[in-house]
MARGUKOL-25830 format. One record per residue (C-alpha): x, y, z; residue number from 1. Coordinates in steps of 0.2 Angstrom, whole numbers. Each point is the difference from the previous one (the first is absolute). Layout:
BEGIN
[pt [X, Y, Z], NUM]
...
end
This chain:
BEGIN
[pt [-127, 16, 3], 1]
[pt [-1, 5, 20], 2]
[pt [10, 16, 4], 3]
[pt [17, 0, 10], 4]
[pt [-2, 12, 15], 5]
[pt [10, 18, -3], 6]
[pt [14, -2, 12], 7]
[pt [9, 14, -3], 8]
[pt [-16, 12, 3], 9]
[pt [-3, -8, 16], 10]
[pt [17, 3, 5], 11]
[pt [-1, 18, -4], 12]
[pt [-16, 4, 8], 13]
[pt [7, -7, 17], 14]
[pt [17, 8, -2], 15]
[pt [-8, 16, -2], 16]
[pt [-13, -1, 15], 17]
[pt [-16, 3, -12], 18]
[pt [-17, -9, 4], 19]
[pt [-8, -6, -14], 20]
[pt [-14, 13, 1], 21]
[pt [14, 15, 2], 22]
[pt [9, -7, -16], 23]
[pt [-16, 0, -10], 24]
[pt [-5, 18, 6], 25]
[pt [17, 7, -2], 26]
[pt [-2, -8, -18], 27]
[pt [-17, 8, -3], 28]
[pt [7, 18, 4], 29]
[pt [13, -1, -11], 30]
[pt [-10, -7, -14], 31]
[pt [-10, 17, 3], 32]
[pt [15, 11, -2], 33]
[pt [7, -11, -16], 34]
[pt [-18, 3, -8], 35]
[pt [-5, -18, 2], 36]
[pt [-20, 3, 1], 37]
[pt [-11, -13, 10], 38]
[pt [15, -8, 11], 39]
[pt [-10, -9, 13], 40]
[pt [13, -13, 7], 41]
[pt [-3, -8, 16], 42]
[pt [9, -13, 11], 43]
[pt [-7, -13, -10], 44]
[pt [8, 5, -16], 45]
[pt [18, 0, 10], 46]
[pt [-5, -19, 5], 47]
[pt [-3, -4, -18], 48]
[pt [17, 7, -5], 49]
[pt [8, -9, 13], 50]
[pt [-10, -16, -4], 51]
[pt [8, 2, -18], 52]
[pt [-11, 12, -11], 53]
[pt [9, 13, -9], 54]
[pt [-8, 15, 2], 55]
[pt [-3, 12, -18], 56]
[pt [12, 13, -4], 57]
[pt [4, 11, 7], 58]
[pt [-3, -6, 18], 59]
[pt [18, -9, 0], 60]
[pt [8, 15, -4], 61]
[pt [-10, 10, 12], 62]
[pt [5, -12, 13], 63]
[pt [17, 0, -3], 64]
[pt [-1, 19, 3], 65]
[pt [-9, -3, 16], 66]
[pt [14, -13, 7], 67]
[pt [15, 11, -6], 68]
[pt [-7, 14, 10], 69]
[pt [-5, -9, 14], 70]
[pt [18, -9, 0], 71]
[pt [11, 12, -4], 72]
[pt [7, -11, -16], 73]
[pt [-3, -4, -17], 74]
[pt [-14, -12, -1], 75]
[pt [-4, -7, -17], 76]
[pt [-14, -8, -7], 77]
[pt [10, -16, -2], 78]
[pt [4, 0, 19], 79]
[pt [-18, 0, 3], 80]
[pt [-3, -16, -10], 81]
[pt [-9, 10, -12], 82]
[pt [11, -2, -15], 83]
[pt [-9, 4, -18], 84]
[pt [-13, -14, -6], 85]
[pt [15, -7, -12], 86]
[pt [16, -5, 6], 87]
[pt [15, 7, -8], 88]
[pt [6, -13, -13], 89]
[pt [18, -1, 8], 90]
[pt [-6, -3, 16], 91]
[pt [13, -10, 10], 92]
[pt [15, 5, -12], 93]
[pt [7, 13, 9], 94]
[pt [12, -2, 15], 95]
[pt [-6, 14, 10], 96]
[pt [11, 11, 9], 97]
[pt [-9, 1, 16], 98]
[pt [-8, -13, 12], 99]
[pt [-18, 5, 1], 100]
[pt [1, 3, -19], 101]
[pt [5, -17, -1], 102]
[pt [-14, -7, 11], 103]
[pt [-14, 8, -11], 104]
[pt [9, -6, -16], 105]
[pt [0, -17, 6], 106]
[pt [-16, -2, 8], 107]
[pt [-8, 5, -15], 108]
[pt [8, -13, -9], 109]
[pt [-6, -13, 11], 110]
[pt [-19, 6, -2], 111]
[pt [2, 4, -18], 112]
[pt [7, -20, 0], 113]
[pt [-15, -7, 9], 114]
[pt [-12, 9, -11], 115]
[pt [8, -7, -15], 116]
[pt [4, 17, -8], 117]
[pt [2, -4, -19], 118]
[pt [15, 13, 0], 119]
[pt [9, -9, 13], 120]
[pt [-5, -20, -8], 121]
[pt [5, 9, -19], 122]
[pt [17, 10, 7], 123]
[pt [14, -5, -10], 124]
[pt [20, 1, 8], 125]
[pt [8, 17, -2], 126]
[pt [19, -1, 1], 127]
[pt [1, 18, 6], 128]
[pt [-10, -3, 14], 129]
[pt [10, -12, 7], 130]
[pt [15, 9, -4], 131]
[pt [-7, 14, 9], 132]
[pt [-2, -10, 14], 133]
[pt [16, -6, 3], 134]
[pt [9, 15, -3], 135]
[pt [-11, 8, 14], 136]
[pt [2, -15, 11], 137]
[pt [19, 3, -1], 138]
[pt [2, 20, -1], 139]
[pt [-15, 6, 11], 140]
[pt [8, 8, 18], 141]
[pt [-6, -11, 14], 142]
[pt [-17, 4, 7], 143]
[pt [-8, 1, 19], 144]
[pt [-6, -14, 6], 145]
[pt [-19, -3, -6], 146]
[pt [-10, 3, 15], 147]
[pt [-18, 6, 1], 148]
[pt [-14, 6, 13], 149]
[pt [-15, -10, -6], 150]
[pt [-15, -5, 9], 151]
[pt [6, -20, 0], 152]
[pt [15, -4, 11], 153]
[pt [11, -12, -10], 154]
[pt [8, -14, 11], 155]
[pt [13, -13, -3], 156]
[pt [-16, -15, -2], 157]
[pt [-5, 10, -16], 158]
[pt [17, -1, -7], 159]
[pt [4, -18, 5], 160]
[pt [-18, -4, -9], 161]
[pt [6, 8, -15], 162]
[pt [16, -9, -1], 163]
[pt [-9, -17, 3], 164]
[pt [-13, 4, -13], 165]
[pt [15, 4, -12], 166]
[pt [7, -16, 5], 167]
[pt [-13, -11, -2], 168]
[pt [-5, 8, -17], 169]
[pt [16, -2, -5], 170]
[pt [1, -19, 3], 171]
[pt [-16, -1, -10], 172]
[pt [5, 10, -14], 173]
[pt [15, -12, -1], 174]
[pt [-11, -15, 0], 175]
[pt [-13, 4, -11], 176]
[pt [4, 15, -9], 177]
[pt [-6, 17, 1], 178]
[pt [-17, -2, -9], 179]
[pt [-7, -9, 15], 180]
[pt [4, 13, 14], 181]
[pt [5, 17, -8], 182]
[pt [-18, 8, 4], 183]
[pt [2, -5, 18], 184]
[pt [15, 9, 3], 185]
[pt [-6, 16, -9], 186]
[pt [-16, -1, 10], 187]
[pt [10, -1, 16], 188]
[pt [11, 14, -6], 189]
[pt [-16, 11, -2], 190]
[pt [-9, -3, 15], 191]
[pt [13, -5, 13], 192]
[pt [15, 10, -5], 193]
[pt [-6, 16, -7], 194]
[pt [-8, 4, 16], 195]
[pt [13, -2, 11], 196]
[pt [11, 12, -12], 197]
[pt [-14, 13, -4], 198]
[pt [-8, 0, 17], 199]
[pt [14, -8, 13], 200]
[pt [10, 9, 14], 201]
[pt [18, -6, 2], 202]
[pt [15, 8, 3], 203]
[pt [18, -2, -6], 204]
[pt [3, -19, 3], 205]
[pt [-17, -6, -3], 206]
[pt [-1, 10, -18], 207]
[pt [15, -9, -6], 208]
[pt [-5, -16, 5], 209]
[pt [-17, 4, -8], 210]
[pt [6, 5, -15], 211]
[pt [12, -15, -2], 212]
[pt [-13, -12, 3], 213]
[pt [-11, 8, -12], 214]
[pt [14, 1, -15], 215]
[pt [2, -19, 3], 216]
[pt [-18, -3, -5], 217]
[pt [0, 12, -13], 218]
[pt [14, -6, -7], 219]
[pt [-8, -18, -1], 220]
[pt [-16, 8, -6], 221]
[pt [12, 5, -14], 222]
[pt [9, -15, -3], 223]
[pt [-16, -8, -2], 224]
[pt [-6, 11, -13], 225]
[pt [14, -4, -9], 226]
[pt [-2, -18, 1], 227]
[pt [-17, 4, -8], 228]
[pt [9, 10, -13], 229]
[pt [-10, 15, 5], 230]
[pt [18, 10, -2], 231]
[pt [-7, 17, -1], 232]
[pt [-8, -3, 17], 233]
[pt [14, -9, 7], 234]
[pt [13, 14, -3], 235]
[pt [-13, 12, 8], 236]
[pt [1, -11, 16], 237]
[pt [18, -3, 1], 238]
[pt [3, 19, -2], 239]
[pt [-13, 2, 16], 240]
[pt [9, -13, 9], 241]
[pt [19, 9, -2], 242]
[pt [-10, 16, 6], 243]
[pt [-6, -9, 16], 244]
[pt [19, -8, 2], 245]
[pt [5, 18, -1], 246]
[pt [-12, 5, 13], 247]
[pt [7, -16, 11], 248]
[pt [18, 5, -2], 249]
[pt [5, -17, -9], 250]
[pt [12, 1, -11], 251]
[pt [2, -19, -1], 252]
[pt [-19, -3, -4], 253]
[pt [-1, 15, -12], 254]
[pt [16, -8, -9], 255]
[pt [-11, -17, -1], 256]
[pt [-14, 10, -9], 257]
[pt [11, 7, -12], 258]
[pt [7, -17, -2], 259]
[pt [-19, -6, -3], 260]
[pt [-3, 14, -13], 261]
[pt [16, -5, -9], 262]
[pt [-6, -18, -1], 263]
[pt [-16, 6, -7], 264]
[pt [10, 10, -14], 265]
[pt [10, -16, -4], 266]
[pt [-15, -10, -3], 267]
[pt [-10, 14, -11], 268]
[pt [16, 1, -12], 269]
[pt [6, 17, 9], 270]
[pt [18, -5, 2], 271]
[pt [7, 17, 1], 272]
[pt [-13, 7, 12], 273]
[pt [4, -17, 9], 274]
[pt [18, 5, 2], 275]
[pt [-2, 17, 8], 276]
[pt [-12, -7, 13], 277]
[pt [10, -15, 3], 278]
[pt [15, 12, 4], 279]
[pt [-11, 11, 10], 280]
[pt [-4, -14, 10], 281]
[pt [18, -5, 1], 282]
[pt [4, 18, 9], 283]
[pt [-14, -3, 12], 284]
[pt [6, -19, 6], 285]
[pt [18, 8, 2], 286]
[pt [-7, 15, 10], 287]
[pt [-9, -13, 10], 288]
[pt [11, -13, 1], 289]
[pt [-10, -14, -5], 290]
[pt [11, -12, -11], 291]
[pt [-15, -12, -5], 292]
[pt [-8, 16, -7], 293]
[pt [16, 7, -9], 294]
[pt [2, -19, -8], 295]
[pt [-18, 0, -7], 296]
[pt [2, 18, -8], 297]
[pt [16, -5, -7], 298]
[pt [-7, -15, -8], 299]
[pt [-15, 9, -7], 300]
[pt [14, 12, -9], 301]
[pt [7, -15, -6], 302]
[pt [-16, -5, -7], 303]
[pt [-4, 16, -7], 304]
[pt [18, -1, -10], 305]
[pt [-4, -17, -5], 306]
[pt [-16, 7, -9], 307]
[pt [11, 14, -8], 308]
[pt [11, -14, -5], 309]
[pt [15, 5, 8], 310]
[pt [8, -15, 6], 311]
[pt [16, 8, 9], 312]
[pt [-10, 12, 10], 313]
[pt [-12, -14, 3], 314]
[pt [14, -10, 8], 315]
[pt [7, 13, 10], 316]
[pt [-16, 3, 7], 317]
[pt [-4, -17, 6], 318]
[pt [20, 0, 7], 319]
[pt [-6, 14, 10], 320]
[pt [-15, -8, 6], 321]
[pt [9, -16, 6], 322]
[pt [12, 12, 9], 323]
[pt [-15, 7, 10], 324]
[pt [-8, -16, 2], 325]
[pt [13, -8, 8], 326]
[pt [3, 16, 13], 327]
[pt [-18, -2, 7], 328]
[pt [-4, -6, 16], 329]
[pt [-19, -7, 0], 330]
[pt [-2, 1, 19], 331]
[pt [3, 19, -1], 332]
[pt [-11, 5, -15], 333]
[pt [-17, 6, 2], 334]
[pt [-14, -12, -3], 335]
[pt [-6, 7, -17], 336]
[pt [15, -8, -9], 337]
[pt [-1, -16, 7], 338]
[pt [-5, -6, -17], 339]
[pt [16, 4, -9], 340]
[pt [9, -15, 4], 341]
[pt [12, -11, -11], 342]
[pt [-15, -8, -9], 343]
[pt [-6, 17, -5], 344]
[pt [16, 6, -6], 345]
[pt [3, -15, -10], 346]
[pt [-17, 4, -9], 347]
[pt [6, 17, -4], 348]
[pt [16, -6, -6], 349]
[pt [-11, -14, -10], 350]
[pt [-9, 16, -8], 351]
[pt [16, 8, -7], 352]
[pt [6, -14, -7], 353]
[pt [-16, -6, -8], 354]
[pt [-2, 17, -10], 355]
[pt [19, -1, -4], 356]
[pt [-4, -16, -8], 357]
[pt [12, -10, 11], 358]
[pt [-9, -17, 2], 359]
[pt [12, -7, 10], 360]
[pt [1, 14, 13], 361]
[pt [-18, 2, 0], 362]
[pt [-3, -19, 4], 363]
[pt [16, 0, 14], 364]
[pt [-9, 15, 8], 365]
[pt [-20, -5, -1], 366]
[pt [6, -17, 8], 367]
[pt [7, 9, 15], 368]
[pt [-15, 11, 1], 369]
[pt [-12, -15, 2], 370]
[pt [8, -3, 16], 371]
[pt [-11, 14, 8], 372]
[pt [-14, 3, 15], 373]
[pt [-14, -10, -7], 374]
[pt [-13, 13, 6], 375]
[pt [4, 10, -16], 376]
[pt [-10, -11, -13], 377]
[pt [1, 14, -13], 378]
[pt [18, 2, 1], 379]
[pt [2, -18, -2], 380]
[pt [-11, 1, -16], 381]
[pt [11, 14, -6], 382]
[pt [15, -9, 4], 383]
[pt [-5, -17, -8], 384]
[pt [-4, 10, -17], 385]
[pt [18, 8, 0], 386]
[pt [6, -18, 2], 387]
[pt [-12, -7, -14], 388]
[pt [8, 16, -10], 389]
[pt [18, -5, 4], 390]
[pt [-2, -17, -5], 391]
[pt [-7, 3, -16], 392]
[pt [13, 12, -4], 393]
[pt [13, -16, 3], 394]
[pt [-11, -11, -13], 395]
[pt [-8, -10, 14], 396]
[pt [-18, -1, -6], 397]
[pt [-6, -13, 11], 398]
[pt [6, 5, 16], 399]
[pt [-5, 18, -4], 400]
[pt [-19, -5, -4], 401]
[pt [1, -11, 17], 402]
[pt [4, 18, 9], 403]
[pt [-12, 8, -8], 404]
[pt [-13, -11, 5], 405]
[pt [4, 2, 18], 406]
[pt [-2, 18, -3], 407]
[pt [-15, -1, -8], 408]
[pt [-6, -10, 15], 409]
[pt [3, 14, 12], 410]
[pt [-6, 14, -12], 411]
[pt [-17, -9, 1], 412]
[pt [-2, 5, 18], 413]
[pt [5, 17, -3], 414]
[pt [-9, 16, -5], 415]
[pt [14, 10, -6], 416]
[pt [2, 10, -17], 417]
[pt [19, -2, 2], 418]
[pt [-3, -19, 2], 419]
[pt [-10, -1, -17], 420]
[pt [15, 10, -8], 421]
[pt [12, -13, 5], 422]
[pt [-9, -15, -7], 423]
[pt [-3, 11, -17], 424]
[pt [18, 4, 0], 425]
[pt [4, -19, 2], 426]
[pt [-12, -5, -13], 427]
[pt [8, 14, -13], 428]
[pt [16, -8, 4], 429]
[pt [-7, -18, -4], 430]
[pt [-9, 6, -15], 431]
[pt [14, -6, -12], 432]
[pt [-2, -18, 5], 433]
[pt [-20, 1, 0], 434]
[pt [1, -16, -11], 435]
[pt [11, -9, 13], 436]
[pt [-10, -14, 13], 437]
[pt [5, 7, 16], 438]
[pt [-6, 18, -6], 439]
[pt [-15, -6, -6], 440]
[pt [-3, -9, 16], 441]
[pt [4, 16, 9], 442]
[pt [-11, 13, -9], 443]
[pt [-15, -12, 4], 444]
[pt [3, 0, 17], 445]
[pt [3, 19, 0], 446]
[pt [-17, 3, -7], 447]
[pt [-7, -11, 15], 448]
[pt [8, 8, 13], 449]
[pt [1, 19, -6], 450]
[pt [-13, 2, -14], 451]
[pt [2, 18, 0], 452]
[pt [17, 0, -7], 453]
end
């Protein structure tokens, strides 16, 4: 695989004022004093390291020592972009305490994802990591605005480009599923966003704007991993998106990320964890005064209560969601919450009632949810599945099968593991009626449209 340039090392060389030849000479001198026989590095060696080659140990530690002395601050091998060959298996699970630590963590996560590192692909969801991330989001004292004096000036055009990429890929994700676009999103993070963060020169306002834009794209990459049911990887991205939101000072968007984490926890059957995350999202929503977000966080809490079979608490949270939703003023709210309209809220109500076994209320809210923006193809497939489940619970088998067939038609064009799971759930609900003609016909159709299920 082609190596990526070592941007961190290049930035430190520029900051320290070393020439390539001068750094190599200093390294050779220090190597002699440390008993490293035969050290004969030259400017070509330094160029190769900048180009992405990792020098053998103990050279990274010696370079760190040289830069520490030269710059008058502690410089570690991670700061040089020369970590140990084996990345930490918990990479991305920590909500780091400082901005620079966060940059090192998230850029390493993106690089490892591009390289399809096995420990990331096989990673599992860790409740403790999510809880710690939420706790640090809520309790860490405000930090100074992110700023850097790198070799590359970051302008508003760079930030606008990240936002446009996020918007474009978000639309594609909703229309076609994450499987068709996620690799391109991660590649963009690694090749376009990482250099701005690690090499960029930006002041307070520019740093906050950069952190905000990077947070939105990182969240999208995490949401896409969730859509592909890569839950450990998704969680790592969402935690790092939350860290970026902290850097931007955006309490509202941090709450939106926490709501997404709660959404994932509900989906994988962790309702108690989902409750904690939804309540943390509510705190952020109230702090930011974003009532659509507050409604979302309340309805996510309600769904967790439904899974815990607590009807009273579920009803209370649904009522709170309605109250918050009625207080919103759409024109005054951030663009990232624009998707949360009455149709979306109705879909979340339908999920609650489906899991409580209330077919009539599921049908009522699922039908309202279908009055939705046509661009959300995957969401429409989910909502049709909800309606089919509700109709089946009411004993309307033929109508349930007709609605399920519509859902299958949409599923055929989506590359989304969650979509396949909804199809599987529908077929499970229909299995007691497997001998009935509408179900036989639907199962045949399912095999044609979604053969992997």
